Residue frames as a rotation matrix with the C-alpha (Angstrom) as fourth column:
UNK 1
0.589 0.808 0.000 0.00
0.808 -0.589 0.000 0.00
0.000 0.000 -1.000 0.00
UNK 2
-0.250 -0.673 0.696 1.39
0.650 -0.649 -0.395 3.38
0.718 0.354 0.600 -0.99
UNK 3
-0.842 -0.220 -0.493 1.76
0.531 -0.502 -0.683 6.28
-0.097 -0.837 0.539 1.45
UNK 4
-0.839 0.544 0.013 -1.01
-0.523 -0.812 0.259 8.39
0.152 0.210 0.966 -0.12
UNK 5
-0.117 0.817 -0.565 -3.49
-0.185 0.541 0.820 5.51
0.976 0.200 0.088 -0.11
UNK 6
-0.339 -0.095 -0.936 -2.63
0.804 0.488 -0.341 4.69
0.489 -0.868 -0.089 3.50
UNK 7
-0.961 -0.040 -0.272 -3.08
0.187 -0.820 -0.541 8.32
-0.202 -0.571 0.796 4.57
UNK 8
-0.590 0.805 -0.066 -6.42
-0.576 -0.362 0.733 8.50
0.566 0.470 0.677 2.69
UNK 9
-0.023 0.566 -0.824 -7.71
0.321 0.785 0.530 5.46
0.947 -0.253 -0.200 4.56
UNK 10
-0.597 -0.252 -0.762 -6.57
0.798 -0.088 -0.596 6.92
0.083 -0.964 0.253 7.91
UNK 11
-0.974 0.211 -0.081 -8.25
-0.204 -0.975 -0.087 10.22
-0.097 -0.068 0.993 7.08
UNK 12
-0.311 0.902 -0.298 -11.46
-0.429 0.146 0.891 8.35
0.848 0.405 0.342 6.26
UNK 13
0.037 0.312 -0.950 -11.47
0.502 0.816 0.287 6.09
0.864 -0.487 -0.126 9.32
UNK 14
-0.762 -0.472 -0.444 -10.19
0.592 -0.230 -0.772 8.29
0.262 -0.851 0.455 12.14
UNK 15
-0.786 0.509 0.351 -13.06
-0.540 -0.841 0.010 10.84
0.300 -0.182 0.936 12.07
UNK 16
0.153 0.859 -0.488 -15.57
-0.331 0.510 0.794 7.99
0.931 0.040 0.363 12.33
UNK 17
-0.102 -0.284 -0.953 -13.77
0.741 0.617 -0.263 6.60
0.663 -0.734 0.147 15.38
UNK 18
-0.953 -0.303 -0.026 -13.49
0.254 -0.745 -0.617 10.06
0.167 -0.595 0.786 16.96
UNK 19
-0.448 0.864 0.230 -17.21
-0.646 -0.491 0.584 10.76
0.618 0.113 0.778 16.34
UNK 20
0.261 0.535 -0.804 -18.15
0.150 0.800 0.581 7.49
0.954 -0.273 0.128 18.02
UNK 21
-0.424 -0.497 -0.757 -16.02
0.832 0.116 -0.542 8.24
0.357 -0.860 0.365 21.08
UNK 22
-0.965 0.072 0.250 -17.29
-0.126 -0.971 -0.205 11.83
0.228 -0.229 0.946 21.23
UNK 23
-0.126 0.989 -0.073 -20.91
-0.467 0.006 0.884 10.61
0.875 0.146 0.461 21.05
UNK 24
0.234 0.163 -0.959 -20.36
0.595 0.756 0.273 8.18
0.769 -0.634 0.080 23.92
UNK 25
-0.737 -0.561 -0.377 -18.62
0.649 -0.434 -0.625 10.87
0.187 -0.705 0.684 25.98
UNK 26
-0.735 0.530 0.424 -21.48
-0.420 -0.846 0.329 13.32
0.533 0.064 0.844 25.40
UNK 27
0.228 0.887 -0.402 -24.04
-0.168 0.443 0.881 10.76
0.959 -0.133 0.250 26.53
UNK 28
0.087 -0.256 -0.963 -22.08
0.815 0.575 -0.079 9.73
0.574 -0.777 0.258 29.62
UNK 29
-0.819 -0.515 -0.253 -21.25
0.568 -0.663 -0.488 13.29
0.083 -0.543 0.835 30.71
UNK 30
-0.587 0.549 0.595 -24.53
0.105 -0.677 0.729 15.00
0.803 0.490 0.340 29.76
UNK 31
0.457 0.798 -0.393 -26.47
0.620 0.031 0.784 14.46
0.638 -0.602 -0.481 32.96
UNK 32
0.356 -0.434 -0.828 -23.67
0.854 -0.209 0.476 16.27
-0.380 -0.876 0.296 34.79
UNK 33
-0.033 -0.462 -0.886 -21.79
-0.108 -0.880 0.463 18.63
-0.994 0.110 -0.021 32.45
UNK 34
0.835 0.305 -0.458 -21.57
-0.442 -0.125 -0.888 19.51
-0.329 0.944 0.030 28.76
UNK 35
0.789 -0.560 0.252 -19.11
0.613 0.698 -0.370 17.85
0.031 0.447 0.894 26.40
UNK 36
0.342 -0.715 0.610 -16.87
0.075 -0.626 -0.776 20.97
0.937 0.312 -0.160 26.19
UNK 37
0.485 -0.130 0.865 -16.83
-0.842 -0.339 0.420 21.12
0.239 -0.932 -0.274 29.99
UNK 38
0.910 -0.150 0.387 -15.90
-0.016 0.920 0.392 17.44
-0.415 -0.363 0.835 30.13
UNK 39
0.635 -0.720 0.280 -13.07
0.537 0.151 -0.830 18.00
0.555 0.678 0.482 27.64
UNK 40
0.245 -0.532 0.810 -11.70
-0.504 -0.784 -0.362 20.79
0.828 -0.320 -0.461 29.84
UNK 41
0.690 0.083 0.719 -12.07
-0.703 0.313 0.638 18.59
-0.172 -0.946 0.275 32.93
UNK 42
0.912 -0.333 0.241 -10.21
0.353 0.934 -0.047 15.71
-0.209 0.128 0.969 31.29
UNK 43
0.452 -0.787 0.421 -7.43
0.365 -0.268 -0.892 17.94
0.814 0.556 0.166 29.99
UNK 44
0.376 -0.301 0.876 -6.92
-0.815 -0.558 0.159 19.40
0.441 -0.774 -0.455 33.46
UNK 45
0.822 -0.003 0.569 -6.62
-0.350 0.785 0.511 15.81
-0.448 -0.619 0.644 34.67
UNK 46
0.770 -0.547 0.328 -3.99
0.633 0.594 -0.496 15.20
0.077 0.589 0.804 31.98
UNK 47
-0.015 -0.895 -0.445 -1.83
0.918 -0.189 0.349 18.09
-0.397 -0.403 0.825 33.15
UNK 48
-0.411 -0.025 0.911 -3.01
0.498 -0.843 0.202 21.19
0.763 0.537 0.359 31.31
UNK 49
-0.088 0.334 -0.939 -3.36
0.995 0.068 -0.069 23.35
0.041 -0.940 -0.338 34.38
UNK 50
-0.693 -0.012 -0.721 -3.81
0.177 -0.972 -0.153 26.96
-0.699 -0.234 0.676 33.29
UNK 51
0.419 0.895 -0.151 -6.61
0.126 -0.222 -0.967 28.69
-0.899 0.386 -0.206 31.41
UNK 52
0.224 -0.413 -0.883 -4.11
-0.850 -0.526 0.031 29.72
-0.477 0.744 -0.468 28.73
UNK 53
-0.825 -0.547 0.139 -2.92
-0.439 0.777 0.452 26.15
-0.355 0.312 -0.881 28.13
UNK 54
-0.377 0.773 0.510 -6.49
0.469 0.634 -0.615 24.90
-0.799 0.007 -0.602 27.94
UNK 55
0.507 0.576 -0.641 -7.60
-0.213 -0.637 -0.740 27.71
-0.835 0.512 -0.201 25.61
UNK 56
-0.204 -0.681 -0.704 -4.68
-0.922 -0.109 0.372 27.02
-0.330 0.724 -0.605 23.27
UNK 57
-0.894 -0.167 0.417 -5.33
-0.109 0.981 0.158 23.27
-0.435 0.096 -0.895 23.32
UNK 58
-0.164 0.941 0.295 -9.06
0.602 0.332 -0.726 23.72
-0.781 0.059 -0.621 22.62
UNK 59
-0.703 -0.200 0.682 -8.51
0.697 -0.381 0.607 26.45
0.138 0.903 0.407 20.04
UNK 60
0.459 0.863 0.212 -10.68
0.735 -0.503 0.455 29.02
0.499 -0.053 -0.865 21.80
UNK 61
0.061 -0.400 0.914 -10.09
-0.193 -0.904 -0.382 32.37
0.979 -0.153 -0.133 23.47
UNK 62
-0.844 -0.419 -0.335 -9.01
0.263 0.220 -0.939 32.66
0.468 -0.881 -0.076 27.09
UNK 63
-0.685 0.648 0.333 -12.25
-0.722 -0.547 -0.423 34.47
-0.092 -0.530 0.843 28.04
UNK 64
0.231 0.781 -0.580 -14.31
-0.771 0.511 0.381 31.63
0.594 0.359 0.720 26.55
UNK 65
-0.156 -0.362 -0.919 -12.25
0.235 0.890 -0.391 29.05
0.959 -0.277 -0.054 28.42
UNK 66
-0.956 -0.166 0.240 -12.56
-0.164 -0.376 -0.912 31.10
0.242 -0.912 0.332 31.62
UNK 67
-0.141 0.979 0.151 -16.36
-0.972 -0.166 0.168 30.82
0.189 -0.123 0.974 31.34
UNK 68
0.372 0.225 -0.901 -16.06
-0.250 0.959 0.137 27.03
0.894 0.174 0.413 31.06
UNK 69
-0.549 -0.679 -0.488 -13.68
0.334 0.358 -0.872 26.88
0.766 -0.642 0.030 34.02
UNK 70
-0.749 0.331 0.574 -15.97
-0.627 -0.636 -0.451 29.11
0.216 -0.697 0.683 36.12
UNK 71
0.347 0.911 -0.221 -18.79
-0.795 0.411 0.447 26.60
0.498 0.021 0.867 35.65
UNK 72
0.249 -0.329 -0.911 -16.51
0.199 0.938 -0.284 23.71
0.948 -0.111 0.299 36.65
UNK 73
-0.840 -0.538 0.077 -15.34
0.081 -0.265 -0.961 25.64
0.537 -0.801 0.266 39.73
UNK 74
-0.412 0.776 0.478 -18.93
-0.883 -0.469 0.000 26.54
0.224 -0.422 0.878 40.67
UNK 75
0.595 0.632 -0.496 -19.85
-0.540 0.772 0.335 22.84
0.595 0.069 0.801 40.41
UNK 76
0.451 -0.527 0.720 -16.90
-0.771 0.176 0.612 21.97
-0.449 -0.831 -0.327 42.71
UNK 77
0.964 -0.137 0.229 -15.26
0.232 0.853 -0.468 19.90
-0.131 0.504 0.854 39.96
UNK 78
0.199 -0.912 0.359 -12.14
0.666 -0.143 -0.732 22.05
0.719 0.385 0.579 39.61
UNK 79
0.676 -0.080 -0.733 -10.14
0.600 -0.517 0.610 24.09
-0.428 -0.852 -0.301 42.11
UNK 80
0.602 -0.508 0.615 -8.09
0.213 -0.641 -0.738 27.23
0.769 0.575 -0.278 41.49
UNK 81
0.711 -0.471 -0.522 -4.88
0.548 -0.092 0.831 27.97
-0.440 -0.877 0.192 43.39
UNK 82
0.824 -0.517 -0.229 -2.22
-0.565 -0.776 -0.280 30.61
-0.033 0.361 -0.932 42.92
UNK 83
0.637 -0.690 -0.344 1.08
0.291 0.628 -0.722 29.20
0.714 0.360 0.601 41.67
UNK 84
0.817 -0.421 -0.393 3.74
0.388 -0.103 0.916 29.04
-0.426 -0.901 0.079 44.36
UNK 85
-0.157 -0.939 0.305 6.36
0.883 0.005 0.470 29.86
-0.443 0.343 0.828 41.70
UNK 86
-0.914 -0.068 0.399 4.54
0.294 -0.790 0.538 32.70
0.278 0.610 0.742 39.90
UNK 87
-0.643 0.674 -0.363 1.79
0.319 -0.195 -0.928 34.60
-0.696 -0.712 -0.090 41.72
UNK 88
-0.521 0.453 -0.724 0.40
-0.765 -0.623 0.161 35.79
-0.378 0.638 0.671 38.36
UNK 89
-0.645 0.210 -0.734 -0.55
-0.418 0.708 0.570 32.23
0.639 0.675 -0.369 37.45
UNK 90
0.037 0.703 0.710 -3.62
-0.940 0.267 -0.215 30.39
-0.340 -0.659 0.671 38.65
UNK 91
-0.877 -0.398 -0.268 -3.22
-0.456 0.866 0.206 26.62
0.150 0.303 -0.941 38.68
UNK 92
0.190 0.980 -0.057 -6.24
-0.962 0.197 0.189 24.44
0.196 0.019 0.980 37.98
UNK 93
-0.924 -0.383 -0.017 -6.64
-0.371 0.906 -0.205 20.97
0.094 -0.183 -0.979 39.47
UNK 94
-0.158 0.876 -0.456 -9.44
-0.088 0.448 0.890 18.45
0.984 0.181 0.007 39.63
UNK 95
-0.163 0.223 0.961 -11.27
-0.984 -0.114 -0.140 18.33
0.078 -0.968 0.238 42.93
UNK 96
-0.829 -0.050 0.557 -12.08
-0.218 0.946 -0.240 14.95
-0.515 -0.320 -0.795 44.42
UNK 97
0.167 0.977 0.136 -15.58
-0.005 0.139 -0.990 15.32
-0.986 0.165 0.028 42.96
UNK 98
0.473 -0.057 -0.879 -14.12
-0.825 -0.380 -0.419 16.26
-0.311 0.923 -0.227 39.56
UNK 99
-0.626 -0.761 -0.169 -11.75
-0.779 0.600 0.180 13.29
-0.035 0.245 -0.969 39.55
UNK 100
-0.585 0.492 0.645 -14.61
0.040 0.812 -0.583 10.96
-0.810 -0.315 -0.495 40.45
UNK 101
0.511 0.799 -0.318 -16.83
-0.274 -0.199 -0.941 12.34
-0.815 0.568 0.117 37.68
UNK 102
0.099 -0.567 -0.817 -13.99
-0.994 -0.097 -0.054 12.02
-0.048 0.818 -0.574 35.18
UNK 103
-0.846 -0.470 0.253 -13.29
-0.480 0.877 0.021 8.42
-0.232 -0.104 -0.967 36.23
UNK 104
-0.255 0.844 0.472 -17.00
0.063 0.502 -0.863 7.49
-0.965 -0.190 -0.181 36.17
UNK 105
0.610 0.475 -0.635 -17.61
-0.542 -0.334 -0.771 8.98
-0.578 0.814 0.054 32.71
UNK 106
-0.151 -0.765 -0.626 -14.42
-0.987 0.150 0.056 7.50
0.051 0.626 -0.778 31.28
UNK 107
-0.810 -0.112 0.576 -15.25
-0.270 0.943 -0.196 4.03
-0.521 -0.314 -0.793 32.69
UNK 108
0.181 0.961 0.209 -18.73
-0.009 0.214 -0.977 4.16
-0.984 0.175 0.047 31.20
UNK 109
0.566 -0.024 -0.824 -17.38
-0.780 -0.340 -0.525 5.18
-0.268 0.940 -0.211 27.80
UNK 110
-0.537 -0.832 -0.136 -14.69
-0.841 0.516 0.166 2.52
-0.068 0.204 -0.977 27.90
UNK 111
-0.537 0.428 0.727 -17.34
-0.022 0.854 -0.520 -0.11
-0.843 -0.295 -0.449 28.66
UNK 112
0.544 0.820 -0.177 -19.55
-0.163 -0.103 -0.981 1.04
-0.823 0.563 0.077 25.78
UNK 113
0.288 -0.532 -0.796 -16.65
-0.957 -0.187 -0.221 1.14
-0.031 0.826 -0.563 23.32
UNK 114
-0.722 -0.580 0.377 -15.53
-0.591 0.800 0.100 -2.31
-0.359 -0.151 -0.921 24.45
UNK 115
-0.021 0.801 0.598 -18.99
0.063 0.598 -0.799 -3.64
-0.998 0.021 -0.063 23.59
UNK 116
0.749 0.258 -0.611 -18.66
-0.526 -0.331 -0.784 -2.19
-0.404 0.908 -0.112 20.09
UNK 117
0.006 -0.884 -0.467 -15.27
-0.986 0.074 -0.152 -3.86
0.169 0.461 -0.871 19.73
UNK 118
0.096 0.026 0.995 -16.26
-0.626 0.779 0.040 -7.28
-0.774 -0.626 0.091 21.01
UNK 119
0.871 0.274 0.408 -16.43
0.110 0.700 -0.706 -8.72
-0.479 0.659 0.579 17.47
UNK 120
0.539 -0.778 -0.322 -12.93
-0.806 -0.365 -0.466 -7.48
0.246 0.511 -0.824 16.62
UNK 121
0.736 -0.190 -0.649 -10.89
0.097 0.979 -0.177 -10.68
0.670 0.067 0.740 16.31
UNK 122
0.929 -0.363 0.071 -8.83
-0.103 -0.069 0.992 -11.35
-0.355 -0.929 -0.102 19.42
UNK 123
0.390 -0.828 0.403 -5.90
0.818 0.513 0.260 -12.60
-0.422 0.229 0.877 17.33
UNK 124
0.132 -0.307 0.943 -5.66
0.758 -0.581 -0.295 -9.17
0.638 0.754 0.156 15.66
UNK 125
0.924 0.381 0.007 -5.90
0.287 -0.707 0.646 -7.03
0.251 -0.595 -0.763 18.81
UNK 126
0.461 -0.819 -0.341 -2.24
0.491 -0.084 0.867 -7.18
-0.739 -0.567 0.363 19.89
UNK 127
-0.386 -0.590 0.709 -1.10
0.915 -0.146 0.376 -6.24
-0.118 0.794 0.596 16.40
UNK 128
0.341 0.608 0.717 -3.66
0.640 -0.709 0.297 -3.41
0.688 0.357 -0.631 16.26
UNK 129
0.937 -0.018 -0.348 -2.53
0.289 -0.519 0.804 -2.03
-0.196 -0.854 -0.481 19.63
UNK 130
0.030 -0.999 -0.022 1.13
0.674 0.004 0.739 -2.18
-0.738 -0.037 0.674 18.57
UNK 131
-0.366 -0.129 0.921 0.31
0.892 -0.329 0.308 -0.40
0.264 0.935 0.236 15.33
UNK 132
0.678 0.651 0.341 -1.78
0.488 -0.746 0.453 2.27
0.549 -0.141 -0.824 17.07
UNK 133
0.721 -0.496 -0.483 1.05
0.362 -0.324 0.874 2.92
-0.590 -0.805 -0.054 19.53
UNK 134
-0.338 -0.845 0.414 3.50
0.818 -0.046 0.573 3.20
-0.465 0.533 0.707 16.62
UNK 135
0.018 0.449 0.893 1.11
0.798 -0.545 0.258 5.59
0.603 0.708 -0.368 14.82
UNK 136
0.916 0.337 -0.217 0.81
0.394 -0.652 0.648 7.69
0.076 -0.679 -0.730 17.98
UNK 137
0.290 -0.888 -0.356 4.59
0.494 -0.179 0.851 7.96
-0.819 -0.423 0.387 18.30
UNK 138
-0.468 -0.416 0.779 4.89
0.882 -0.177 0.436 9.01
-0.044 0.892 0.450 14.64
UNK 139
0.273 0.702 0.658 2.07
0.666 -0.631 0.397 11.59
0.694 0.329 -0.640 14.83
UNK 140
0.891 0.010 -0.453 3.16
0.392 -0.520 0.759 13.04
-0.228 -0.854 -0.467 18.20
């Protein structure tokens, strides 16, 4: 398979996979928070800990991200603390409640996705995982 054909197939398949995951995340998070709020919550959990980092990552303005963070703080899902190294910076972290919500939503989504994948042949799974990890290292 040539490089262009391979990239075309990836560009066709990846959006479908992403849409499926996004749909499951929306459903699991929706009784509690919106999908954009959940994305912010999960990215804080992954180490993006300032409004500026989150805004850049999400491709939105800092004021828009501040509105999202304010909701998460008001819901006691995220805490704000001044940086000990730079008083101008406010560091965001997940509260215990926020971490629990993140874990609960992620577990539910993982379970639903695993049900969709149950017919994927077991003999091909290790190879698929190895190839996905290789793809991730190339793309990153």
